[in-house]
C-alpha positions in Angstrom: 0.0 0.4 0.5 1.3 3.4 -0.8 0.0 5.9 2.3 2.5 8.3 1.8 1.2 12.1 1.0 4.1 14.6 -0.2 3.0 17.7 1.3 5.8 21.0 0.8 5.6 24.2 2.6 5.9 28.5 1.7 7.9 29.8 4.7 6.6 33.1 4.0 3.0 32.9 4.2 2.8 29.2 5.1 1.3 27.7 2.2 1.1 24.1 2.0 -0.4 22.0 -0.8 0.1 18.6 -1.6 2.1 17.1 -4.7 2.2 14.1 -7.1 5.8 14.1 -7.4 8.8 15.5 -6.3 8.1 19.2 -8.7 9.3 22.5 -8.0 6.3 24.6 -6.5 6.9 28.3 -5.6 5.2 30.5 -3.8 5.6 34.0 -2.2 8.5 34.1 -5.4 10.3 31.6 -3.4 10.3 27.6 -3.9 8.8 25.5 -1.8 9.8 23.1 0.8 9.1 19.8 1.9 7.5 18.8 5.1 8.4 15.6 6.4 6.3 14.0 8.7 7.8 12.6 12.4 7.1 9.4 13.9 8.6 9.5 17.1 7.6 12.1 19.9 9.8 14.1 21.0 9.0 17.0 23.2 7.2 17.8 26.2 3.8 18.6 23.5 1.7 16.1 22.4 1.9 15.1 18.5 1.7 11.3 17.5 -2.4 11.0 16.3 -3.7 7.7 18.6 -6.4 5.4 17.8 -9.2 3.0 19.0 -10.8 0.7 16.9 -14.6 0.4 17.7 -16.2 -1.2 15.1 -16.0 -0.5 11.9 -14.2 3.1 12.8 -11.4 4.1 14.8 -11.4 6.6 17.0 -8.5 9.2 16.4 -7.0 11.2 19.4 -4.1 13.6 19.5 -2.9 14.7 23.1 -2.0 18.4 21.8 -3.4 21.8 23.4 -6.0 23.3 21.0 -4.8 27.2 21.1 -5.2 30.0 19.3 -1.7 29.6 19.3 -0.7 26.4 18.8 -2.9 24.2 17.5 -3.6 20.2 15.5 -4.8 22.0 12.6 -6.2 18.9 10.9 -5.8 14.7 11.2 -5.7 12.6 7.8 -6.9 9.5 6.8 -5.0 7.8 4.0 -4.5 4.5 2.2 -4.5 3.0 -1.2 -7.8 4.9 -2.7 -8.9 6.3 0.2 -8.3 10.2 2.5 -10.3 11.5 5.2 -9.4 15.0 5.9 -11.1 16.3 9.2 -9.7 20.0 9.7 -10.0 21.5 12.9 -10.3 24.9 14.9 -8.8 25.9 18.0 -10.9 25.6 21.2 -12.1 22.4 19.4 -10.8 18.4 20.8 -8.3 17.4 18.3 -10.2 14.0 17.6 -12.0 12.8 14.1 -14.1 9.0 13.2 -12.4 7.4 10.2 -13.6 4.1 8.5 -11.3 1.1 9.6 -8.4 0.8 6.9 -6.1 -1.7 8.5 -3.1 -0.7 6.6 -4.0 2.8 5.8 -1.5 6.1 7.7 -3.0 8.6 10.1 -1.2 12.3 9.8 -1.9 14.7 12.1 -0.7 18.0 11.5 0.4 21.3 14.0 0.5 25.0 12.6 4.2 25.4 15.4 5.7 21.7 15.5 4.7 20.3 11.5 3.5 16.6 9.9 3.2 14.0 12.6 1.9 10.0 11.3 1.2 6.7 12.6 -0.2 2.8 11.0 -3.0 1.7 11.7 -2.2 -2.2 12.1 
């Protein structure tokens, strides 16, 4: 299965785009940089999405602050042929529900610390 997503970010305006290949993408007159997902916690704040299987769904949470200046912007589930995204906002819980797809990947994006991922077993 190919559950990897390729994202690029503009260092000037913060815009994030998904790309299909490694082509050069410009924004604000500068080349956008690759965003690589982290898979291990190393900070005081928690970022890795965790999930619990409930019947034919998974309940995903990120134990993270959800303040105006620092929050999880979105959670995404990616499998071979499906993608699901839940947009999140400050003051909201960092949680989502998705169909259970064994072997899929869950991504969470923190506005300060970037992209994080967890594999669904």
